[in-house]
One Martini backbone bead per residue (centre of mass of N, CA, C, O) as a GRO file, in nm:
protein
  392
    1MET     BB    1   0.737  -0.295   1.387
    2ALA     BB    2   0.654  -0.200   1.684
    3LEU     BB    3   0.422  -0.174   1.921
    4ARG     BB    4   0.300  -0.013   2.149
    5PRO     BB    5   0.099  -0.018   2.383
    6ILE     BB    6  -0.226  -0.026   2.307
    7LEU     BB    7  -0.354   0.130   2.545
    8VAL     BB    8  -0.185   0.386   2.515
    9LEU     BB    9  -0.233   0.453   2.208
   10LEU     BB   10  -0.581   0.415   2.218
   11ALA     BB   11  -0.735   0.565   2.439
   12PHE     BB   12  -0.807   0.833   2.279
   13LEU     BB   13  -1.007   0.677   2.070
   14LEU     BB   14  -1.260   0.563   2.218
   15PRO     BB   15  -1.480   0.781   2.203
   16GLU     BB   16  -1.501   0.766   1.890
   17LEU     BB   17  -1.546   0.457   1.848
   18VAL     BB   18  -1.802   0.467   2.082
   19ALA     BB   19  -2.005   0.647   1.986
   20GLY     BB   20  -2.307   0.607   2.162
   21SER     BB   21  -2.224   0.449   2.392
   22PRO     BB   22  -2.223   0.315   2.678
   23ARG     BB   23  -2.121   0.428   2.981
   24LEU     BB   24  -1.949   0.416   3.248
   25ALA     BB   25  -2.067   0.340   3.566
   26PRO     BB   26  -2.152   0.300   3.855
   27PRO     BB   27  -2.194   0.027   4.014
   28ALA     BB   28  -2.449  -0.221   4.001
   29PRO     BB   29  -2.497  -0.475   4.211
   30ALA     BB   30  -2.756  -0.619   4.058
   31ALA     BB   31  -2.577  -0.607   3.791
   32SER     BB   32  -2.395  -0.812   3.606
   33PHE     BB   33  -2.280  -0.626   3.388
   34GLU     BB   34  -2.189  -0.394   3.570
   35GLU     BB   35  -1.992  -0.564   3.730
   36ALA     BB   36  -1.811  -0.659   3.497
   37SER     BB   37  -1.732  -0.377   3.389
   38HIS     BB   38  -1.608  -0.276   3.651
   39ARG     BB   39  -1.394  -0.498   3.690
   40ALA     BB   40  -1.254  -0.456   3.420
   41ALA     BB   41  -1.168  -0.160   3.460
   42ALA     BB   42  -1.010  -0.201   3.724
   43ALA     BB   43  -0.804  -0.404   3.611
   44ARG     BB   44  -0.696  -0.233   3.388
   45ASP     BB   45  -0.609   0.016   3.564
   46GLY     BB   46  -0.427  -0.193   3.751
   47GLY     BB   47  -0.267  -0.399   3.542
   48ASP     BB   48  -0.466  -0.663   3.517
   49ALA     BB   49  -0.501  -0.837   3.240
   50SER     BB   50  -0.625  -1.111   3.311
   51GLU     BB   51  -0.866  -1.002   3.469
   52ALA     BB   52  -0.977  -0.818   3.250
   53ILE     BB   53  -1.032  -1.034   3.042
   54ARG     BB   54  -1.230  -1.197   3.206
   55TRP     BB   55  -1.444  -0.955   3.235
   56PHE     BB   56  -1.476  -0.884   2.939
   57ARG     BB   57  -1.577  -1.160   2.856
   58GLU     BB   58  -1.827  -1.149   3.039
   59GLY     BB   59  -1.954  -0.888   2.929
   60VAL     BB   60  -1.994  -0.992   2.627
   61ARG     BB   61  -2.176  -1.225   2.708
   62LEU     BB   62  -2.404  -1.045   2.835
   63ARG     BB   63  -2.318  -0.812   2.603
   64PRO     BB   64  -2.263  -0.837   2.267
   65SER     BB   65  -2.286  -0.503   2.206
   66TRP     BB   66  -2.012  -0.436   2.357
   67ASP     BB   67  -1.772  -0.252   2.219
   68GLU     BB   68  -1.574  -0.182   2.447
   69GLY     BB   69  -1.521  -0.473   2.530
   70TRP     BB   70  -1.405  -0.575   2.263
   71TRP     BB   71  -1.174  -0.380   2.243
   72TYR     BB   72  -1.025  -0.458   2.511
   73LEU     BB   73  -1.001  -0.754   2.455
   74GLY     BB   74  -0.823  -0.718   2.206
   75ALA     BB   75  -0.594  -0.541   2.322
   76LEU     BB   76  -0.507  -0.727   2.558
   77SER     BB   77  -0.454  -0.981   2.388
   78TYR     BB   78  -0.240  -0.862   2.205
   79GLU     BB   79  -0.042  -0.782   2.432
   80LYS     BB   80  -0.022  -1.100   2.530
   81GLY     BB   81  -0.022  -1.276   2.241
   82ASP     BB   82  -0.339  -1.331   2.169
   83SER     BB   83  -0.433  -1.335   1.847
   84ALA     BB   84  -0.693  -1.499   1.840
   85GLU     BB   85  -0.863  -1.332   2.039
   86ALA     BB   86  -0.816  -1.061   1.910
   87ALA     BB   87  -0.949  -1.128   1.638
   88ARG     BB   88  -1.228  -1.195   1.750
   89ALA     BB   89  -1.282  -0.922   1.885
   90PHE     BB   90  -1.240  -0.734   1.636
   91ALA     BB   91  -1.452  -0.868   1.460
   92ARG     BB   92  -1.687  -0.784   1.644
   93PHE     BB   93  -1.638  -0.482   1.651
   94VAL     BB   94  -1.678  -0.435   1.330
   95GLU     BB   95  -1.970  -0.523   1.331
   96ILE     BB   96  -2.059  -0.278   1.509
   97LYS     BB   97  -1.801  -0.092   1.373
   98PRO     BB   98  -1.755  -0.060   1.036
   99ASP     BB   99  -1.616   0.256   1.047
  100SER     BB  100  -1.350   0.148   1.191
  101GLY     BB  101  -1.027   0.177   1.125
  102PRO     BB  102  -0.886   0.072   1.385
  103GLY     BB  103  -1.032  -0.198   1.393
  104TRP     BB  104  -0.926  -0.311   1.126
  105ALA     BB  105  -0.627  -0.281   1.190
  106LEU     BB  106  -0.620  -0.470   1.443
  107LEU     BB  107  -0.722  -0.713   1.297
  108GLY     BB  108  -0.492  -0.736   1.088
  109LEU     BB  109  -0.257  -0.758   1.293
  110SER     BB  110  -0.360  -1.016   1.425
  111GLU     BB  111  -0.359  -1.189   1.165
  112PHE     BB  112  -0.062  -1.168   1.109
  113GLN     BB  113   0.028  -1.317   1.369
  114ARG     BB  114  -0.140  -1.582   1.259
  115LYS     BB  115  -0.085  -1.605   0.936
  116ASP     BB  116  -0.342  -1.448   0.804
  117TYR     BB  117  -0.272  -1.287   0.525
  118ASP     BB  118  -0.522  -1.233   0.354
  119ALA     BB  119  -0.696  -1.107   0.575
  120ALA     BB  120  -0.500  -0.886   0.660
  121LEU     BB  121  -0.500  -0.728   0.394
  122ARG     BB  122  -0.800  -0.666   0.378
  123HIS     BB  123  -0.820  -0.516   0.662
  124LEU     BB  124  -0.602  -0.302   0.634
  125THR     BB  125  -0.718  -0.168   0.375
  126ARG     BB  126  -0.988  -0.102   0.498
  127GLY     BB  127  -0.884   0.092   0.708
  128LEU     BB  128  -0.750   0.294   0.511
  129SER     BB  129  -1.020   0.360   0.349
  130LEU     BB  130  -1.147   0.523   0.616
  131GLY     BB  131  -0.886   0.747   0.676
  132THR     BB  132  -0.825   0.596   0.964
  133VAL     BB  133  -0.602   0.411   1.218
  134GLY     BB  134  -0.490   0.650   1.389
  135ASN     BB  135  -0.203   0.697   1.486
  136ALA     BB  136   0.117   0.706   1.373
  137GLU     BB  137   0.207   0.425   1.480
  138ILE     BB  138  -0.021   0.263   1.361
  139ARG     BB  139   0.007   0.351   1.074
  140ASP     BB  140   0.297   0.242   1.037
  141ALA     BB  141   0.226  -0.052   1.096
  142VAL     BB  142   0.031  -0.080   0.860
  143TYR     BB  143   0.218  -0.008   0.628
  144TYR     BB  144   0.427  -0.225   0.680
  145HIS     BB  145   0.234  -0.475   0.656
  146VAL     BB  146   0.132  -0.416   0.377
  147ALA     BB  147   0.405  -0.431   0.238
  148LEU     BB  148   0.469  -0.724   0.314
  149LEU     BB  149   0.218  -0.847   0.172
  150ARG     BB  150   0.287  -0.749  -0.110
  151ILE     BB  151   0.554  -0.889  -0.131
  152ARG     BB  152   0.457  -1.179  -0.084
  153ALA     BB  153   0.258  -1.145  -0.352
  154GLY     BB  154   0.432  -0.976  -0.576
  155GLU     BB  155   0.337  -0.657  -0.517
  156PHE     BB  156   0.571  -0.433  -0.541
  157GLU     BB  157   0.447  -0.163  -0.633
  158LEU     BB  158   0.237  -0.154  -0.383
  159ALA     BB  159   0.481  -0.120  -0.165
  160VAL     BB  160   0.605   0.166  -0.212
  161GLU     BB  161   0.421   0.370  -0.079
  162PRO     BB  162   0.443   0.286   0.223
  163LEU     BB  163   0.755   0.300   0.226
  164SER     BB  164   0.779   0.600   0.162
  165VAL     BB  165   0.645   0.704   0.414
  166LEU     BB  166   0.846   0.574   0.613
  167ALA     BB  167   1.115   0.692   0.500
  168ARG     BB  168   1.025   0.995   0.557
  169ALA     BB  169   0.944   0.963   0.879
  170ARG     BB  170   1.208   0.778   0.932
  171PRO     BB  171   1.460   0.622   1.013
  172GLU     BB  172   1.647   0.377   0.955
  173SER     BB  173   1.556   0.033   0.974
  174PRO     BB  174   1.594  -0.293   0.950
  175PRO     BB  175   1.304  -0.365   0.854
  176LEU     BB  176   1.285  -0.145   0.634
  177VAL     BB  177   1.533  -0.223   0.472
  178THR     BB  178   1.443  -0.505   0.399
  179ALA     BB  179   1.186  -0.427   0.247
  180CYS     BB  180   1.329  -0.250   0.032
  181GLY     BB  181   1.506  -0.475  -0.083
  182LEU     BB  182   1.277  -0.664  -0.174
  183VAL     BB  183   1.146  -0.474  -0.373
  184LEU     BB  184   1.383  -0.420  -0.574
  185LEU     BB  185   1.454  -0.742  -0.605
  186ARG     BB  186   1.197  -0.915  -0.618
  187LEU     BB  187   1.132  -1.059  -0.322
  188PRO     BB  188   0.886  -1.297  -0.188
  189TYR     BB  189   0.939  -1.207   0.127
  190LEU     BB  190   0.971  -1.230   0.443
  191PRO     BB  191   1.209  -1.137   0.656
  192ASP     BB  192   1.229  -1.438   0.794
  193GLY     BB  193   1.271  -1.568   0.476
  194VAL     BB  194   1.553  -1.492   0.417
  195PRO     BB  195   1.812  -1.604   0.282
  196ALA     BB  196   2.130  -1.615   0.387
  197ASP     BB  197   2.264  -1.551   0.089
  198GLU     BB  198   2.071  -1.263   0.075
  199LYS     BB  199   2.105  -1.059   0.312
  200GLU     BB  200   2.329  -0.865   0.225
  201ILE     BB  201   2.194  -0.747  -0.035
  202VAL     BB  202   1.931  -0.656   0.090
  203GLN     BB  203   2.058  -0.446   0.282
  204ALA     BB  204   2.210  -0.278   0.075
  205VAL     BB  205   1.967  -0.210  -0.106
  206GLY     BB  206   1.779  -0.100   0.116
  207GLY     BB  207   1.939   0.152   0.193
  208ALA     BB  208   1.923   0.294  -0.084
  209THR     BB  209   1.615   0.285  -0.114
  210CYS     BB  210   1.538   0.447   0.132
  211ALA     BB  211   1.692   0.700   0.047
  212GLY     BB  212   1.535   0.737  -0.217
  213LEU     BB  213   1.245   0.762  -0.097
  214ALA     BB  214   1.355   1.015   0.088
  215LEU     BB  215   1.543   1.203  -0.086
  216GLN     BB  216   1.837   1.179  -0.035
  217ASP     BB  217   2.140   1.306  -0.117
  218GLY     BB  218   2.306   1.011  -0.090
  219ALA     BB  219   2.163   0.803  -0.282
  220GLY     BB  220   2.330   0.808  -0.543
  221THR     BB  221   2.594   0.705  -0.417
  222ARG     BB  222   2.474   0.434  -0.322
  223PHE     BB  223   2.401   0.326  -0.601
  224GLU     BB  224   2.686   0.337  -0.723
  225GLU     BB  225   2.806   0.136  -0.523
  226LEU     BB  226   2.624  -0.098  -0.590
  227LEU     BB  227   2.710  -0.117  -0.894
  228ARG     BB  228   3.002  -0.195  -0.825
  229ARG     BB  229   2.929  -0.459  -0.659
  230TYR     BB  230   2.647  -0.521  -0.857
  231PRO     BB  231   2.641  -0.508  -1.193
  232LYS     BB  232   2.429  -0.777  -1.252
  233THR     BB  233   2.191  -0.671  -1.097
  234LYS     BB  234   1.875  -0.652  -1.082
  235ASN     BB  235   1.717  -0.319  -1.055
  236LEU     BB  236   1.937  -0.100  -0.995
  237HIS     BB  237   1.908   0.091  -1.233
  238TYR     BB  238   1.611   0.136  -1.190
  239GLY     BB  239   1.628   0.259  -0.905
  240TYR     BB  240   1.807   0.495  -0.984
  241GLY     BB  241   1.620   0.621  -1.196
  242ALA     BB  242   1.376   0.664  -1.010
  243TYR     BB  243   1.521   0.856  -0.821
  244LEU     BB  244   1.591   1.078  -1.026
  245LEU     BB  245   1.294   1.148  -1.091
  246ARG     BB  246   1.204   1.220  -0.802
  247ARG     BB  247   1.416   1.441  -0.748
  248ASP     BB  248   1.418   1.543  -1.072
  249GLU     BB  249   1.289   1.637  -1.373
  250GLY     BB  250   1.582   1.709  -1.498
  251ASN     BB  251   1.673   1.378  -1.494
  252ALA     BB  252   1.570   1.220  -1.746
  253ALA     BB  253   1.824   1.144  -1.906
  254ALA     BB  254   1.966   0.989  -1.675
  255ALA     BB  255   1.738   0.790  -1.627
  256ILE     BB  256   1.726   0.663  -1.910
  257GLU     BB  257   2.011   0.550  -1.895
  258GLN     BB  258   1.946   0.351  -1.665
  259PHE     BB  259   1.720   0.196  -1.813
  260GLU     BB  260   1.899   0.095  -2.041
  261LYS     BB  261   2.091  -0.064  -1.855
  262GLU     BB  262   1.877  -0.254  -1.748
  263ILE     BB  263   1.819  -0.390  -2.024
  264GLU     BB  264   2.101  -0.510  -2.047
  265VAL     BB  265   2.080  -0.688  -1.791
  266ASP     BB  266   1.747  -0.702  -1.856
  267PRO     BB  267   1.561  -0.782  -2.130
  268ALA     BB  268   1.278  -0.808  -1.935
  269ALA     BB  269   1.245  -0.499  -1.857
  270VAL     BB  270   0.945  -0.347  -1.820
  271TYR     BB  271   0.968  -0.086  -1.639
  272ALA     BB  272   1.191   0.053  -1.791
  273ARG     BB  273   1.026   0.086  -2.050
  274LEU     BB  274   0.794   0.250  -1.925
  275GLU     BB  275   0.956   0.489  -1.832
  276ILE     BB  276   1.052   0.571  -2.107
  277ALA     BB  277   0.781   0.602  -2.245
  278TYR     BB  278   0.667   0.825  -2.055
  279GLU     BB  279   0.885   1.034  -2.101
  280LEU     BB  280   0.836   1.059  -2.409
  281ILE     BB  281   0.541   1.133  -2.396
  282ARG     BB  282   0.577   1.387  -2.223
  283ASP     BB  283   0.775   1.504  -2.468
  284GLY     BB  284   0.622   1.416  -2.751
  285GLN     BB  285   0.770   1.119  -2.825
  286HIS     BB  286   0.584   0.883  -2.959
  287ALA     BB  287   0.756   0.725  -3.163
  288ARG     BB  288   0.982   0.651  -2.955
  289ALA     BB  289   0.784   0.504  -2.753
  290LEU     BB  290   0.664   0.260  -2.903
  291PRO     BB  291   0.879   0.026  -2.874
  292TYR     BB  292   0.865   0.012  -2.565
  293ALA     BB  293   0.562  -0.050  -2.543
  294GLU     BB  294   0.557  -0.300  -2.719
  295GLN     BB  295   0.758  -0.466  -2.547
  296ALA     BB  296   0.593  -0.460  -2.287
  297VAL     BB  297   0.354  -0.624  -2.402
  298GLU     BB  298   0.516  -0.875  -2.480
  299ILE     BB  299   0.623  -0.937  -2.189
  300ALA     BB  300   0.331  -0.804  -2.047
  301PRO     BB  301   0.010  -0.871  -2.136
  302GLY     BB  302  -0.121  -0.840  -1.823
  303LEU     BB  303  -0.033  -0.533  -1.820
  304PHE     BB  304  -0.191  -0.238  -1.809
  305ALA     BB  305   0.042  -0.029  -1.838
  306ALA     BB  306   0.132  -0.122  -2.118
  307HIS     BB  307  -0.133  -0.059  -2.271
  308ASN     BB  308  -0.148   0.236  -2.189
  309ALA     BB  309   0.115   0.326  -2.321
  310LEU     BB  310   0.050   0.233  -2.607
  311GLY     BB  311  -0.209   0.394  -2.645
  312ARG     BB  312  -0.079   0.677  -2.610
  313ALA     BB  313   0.130   0.655  -2.834
  314LEU     BB  314  -0.070   0.606  -3.064
  315LEU     BB  315  -0.231   0.863  -3.036
  316GLY     BB  316   0.015   1.057  -3.073
  317ALA     BB  317   0.068   0.914  -3.372
  318GLY     BB  318  -0.242   0.883  -3.501
  319ARG     BB  319  -0.343   0.581  -3.395
  320VAL     BB  320  -0.647   0.553  -3.282
  321GLU     BB  321  -0.776   0.270  -3.305
  322ARG     BB  322  -0.543   0.114  -3.173
  323GLY     BB  323  -0.536   0.281  -2.918
  324ILE     BB  324  -0.815   0.200  -2.821
  325ALA     BB  325  -0.763  -0.103  -2.795
  326GLU     BB  326  -0.546  -0.074  -2.571
  327LEU     BB  327  -0.725   0.083  -2.368
  328GLU     BB  328  -0.939  -0.136  -2.340
  329GLU     BB  329  -0.745  -0.342  -2.219
  330ALA     BB  330  -0.664  -0.177  -1.973
  331VAL     BB  331  -0.955  -0.164  -1.855
  332ARG     BB  332  -1.000  -0.466  -1.833
  333LEU     BB  333  -0.754  -0.513  -1.634
  334ALA     BB  334  -0.827  -0.203  -1.493
  335PRO     BB  335  -1.126  -0.078  -1.394
  336GLU     BB  336  -1.003   0.121  -1.151
  337SER     BB  337  -0.871   0.316  -1.357
  338VAL     BB  338  -0.894   0.643  -1.402
  339HIS     BB  339  -0.691   0.711  -1.627
  340ALA     BB  340  -0.774   0.503  -1.839
  341ARG     BB  341  -1.067   0.606  -1.868
  342THR     BB  342  -1.007   0.895  -1.945
  343THR     BB  343  -0.844   0.831  -2.202
  344LEU     BB  344  -1.066   0.669  -2.345
  345ALA     BB  345  -1.280   0.889  -2.360
  346GLY     BB  346  -1.104   1.080  -2.533
  347ALA     BB  347  -1.068   0.882  -2.771
  348TYR     BB  348  -1.361   0.856  -2.849
  349ALA     BB  349  -1.407   1.153  -2.911
  350ARG     BB  350  -1.186   1.171  -3.133
  351ALA     BB  351  -1.343   0.932  -3.306
  352GLY     BB  352  -1.659   0.991  -3.299
  353ARG     BB  353  -1.774   0.845  -3.000
  354PRO     BB  354  -1.997   0.964  -2.787
  355ALA     BB  355  -2.132   0.720  -2.650
  356ASP     BB  356  -1.870   0.588  -2.548
  357ALA     BB  357  -1.770   0.831  -2.389
  358GLU     BB  358  -2.014   0.849  -2.194
  359ARG     BB  359  -1.992   0.565  -2.076
  360GLU     BB  360  -1.708   0.614  -1.954
  361ARG     BB  361  -1.782   0.855  -1.775
  362GLU     BB  362  -1.988   0.705  -1.603
  363ALA     BB  363  -1.790   0.496  -1.493
  364LEU     BB  364  -1.609   0.710  -1.364
  365ARG     BB  365  -1.816   0.831  -1.168
  366ARG     BB  366  -1.865   0.572  -1.010
  367LEU     BB  367  -1.577   0.523  -0.921
  368GLN     BB  368  -1.535   0.791  -0.766
  369ALA     BB  369  -1.772   0.751  -0.568
  370GLU     BB  370  -1.663   0.486  -0.437
  371ARG     BB  371  -1.374   0.600  -0.351
  372GLY     BB  372  -1.324   0.878  -0.327
  373PRO     BB  373  -1.100   1.038  -0.170
  374SER     BB  374  -0.751   1.027  -0.282
  375SER     BB  375  -0.440   0.951  -0.296
  376ARG     BB  376  -0.164   0.947  -0.483
  377SER     BB  377   0.042   0.743  -0.621
  378SER     BB  378   0.392   0.697  -0.616
  379LEU     BB  379   0.336   0.463  -0.856
  380ALA     BB  380   0.188   0.570  -1.109
  381ARG     BB  381   0.366   0.503  -1.350
  382GLU     BB  382   0.365   0.189  -1.300
  383GLN     BB  383   0.030   0.201  -1.331
  384GLY     BB  384  -0.013   0.421  -1.589
  385VAL     BB  385   0.097   0.710  -1.482
  386PRO     BB  386   0.206   0.997  -1.542
  387ARG     BB  387   0.370   1.238  -1.377
  388GLU     BB  388   0.159   1.476  -1.418
  389GLU     BB  389  -0.076   1.295  -1.274
  390GLU     BB  390   0.035   1.298  -0.968
  391LYS     BB  391  -0.057   1.569  -0.917
  392PRO     BB  392  -0.282   1.746  -0.715
   0.00000   0.00000   0.00000
């Protein structure tokens, strides 16, 4: 997912990014910095990137606080393929402008090109957390690279949300299809690392997954065709069931049927069990949900969503104390989960433990204050939040 030339895409952002910074003025012949900044701007406007880089480099040497100079030095270097200098320049830019989402985004993209993947993920997500990373094309590039880094780290569920945004926003493209295939098949590769003997199935699965994330009418037919071609491949029934749930809440029975088939193909399918458990909990069938949630905890004891599901099923079945214990474990594993803390606070109150309930509510208030307003994850159910909690 290539970026168009950085200077074209981001020029309109510069006044906002460097608000309050000194503006370029007519060159003052006696001032070395003014001469460097003038020559840099003239070379940039004239399309001479190498000359512009040379003078922007000189300008930031003379005035290290020159945020505009660092920005253009980073942008021009990125455009020329010098990701090392781009990363250094954007790193200095965000030191000066730490609230610049576009700055963090371009730093992360530069680090991705350098294969500094851990730093890239930290800085791309930091940019997203600030509310904007720039225009739609930069945003899409950030989403795509965040998804790739989540896939590489084996954090497949966290890759679904950015891929969903991309699938809905644009037609299928080969890079996006590959990423979607890797997510559903749970293959922790970057696209250029997919083994040759797996490329065909990754592309086939990715096409259906993209269509499913975009809620296209033909996605169901594509999943059915996949299942005819690859009947014993893990996660295909799960992907089909998840699509049916996203498509229409009235598809719950058909979706549960697909999740059951997934468990037949893969007896260790934890997310299929969680989907079933949450659908049954949502329908008030807590006793039926219990065995699925119990099995999910047995299979994945370190997964907070499994403990959250089991805790909710136990509460619904009237087994409050054990339900609280499972919810406490869910909060221990994922202290940032708003829903898990909310459910635990309610369970404490139900058990007649007002001090514990208030302590949990206070922790929840602190968490919400730190996070600020945020959109709800499209993978909320997989992270321990039932479907009704996903709605804004």
